[in-house]
Residue, then its C-alpha position, 0 to 999 in steps of 0.5 A: m849906401s844910405e837909406p832912402d830917407g837919408v839915414p845911413e845903414p848901420d856900420y856906415s858913416e853919412g859919406g858911405a865908409p864902413s865903421f872900423d868895427f864893421v870892417r874888423d868884424k868881417i876880416e875876423n869872420r873870413y879869418t876864422t871861416s878859412l882856419g875852419a876850412a884849412e882844419v877841415a881840408g887837413l883831415g884828409t880822406e882818413n876815417t875821421a871818427e877812428a882818428l878821433d877815437k884814437k887820439i882820444a884813447d891815447r890821451d886817456q892812457a897817457a893820463k893814466d900812465r901820468l897819474a900812476e907815476i905820480r901815485r908812485s912818486m907820492r908812496g916813495e917808490 
């Protein structure tokens, strides 16, 4: 694990053990990759663009409804 001139590779000790930061970064990278893969797998076979458009439209409508409710309550209705 060391280079030919005796200098250890970055993220490794003289004895060839990886540093804590190196191991943590590797674990975090694998974890986030698995989360992303699970999210993509959870999208299924439905048309994802249509599903996303529907979610956005639903959220926008909910925001408009809430704003109208707040305005009514401020007018005392």
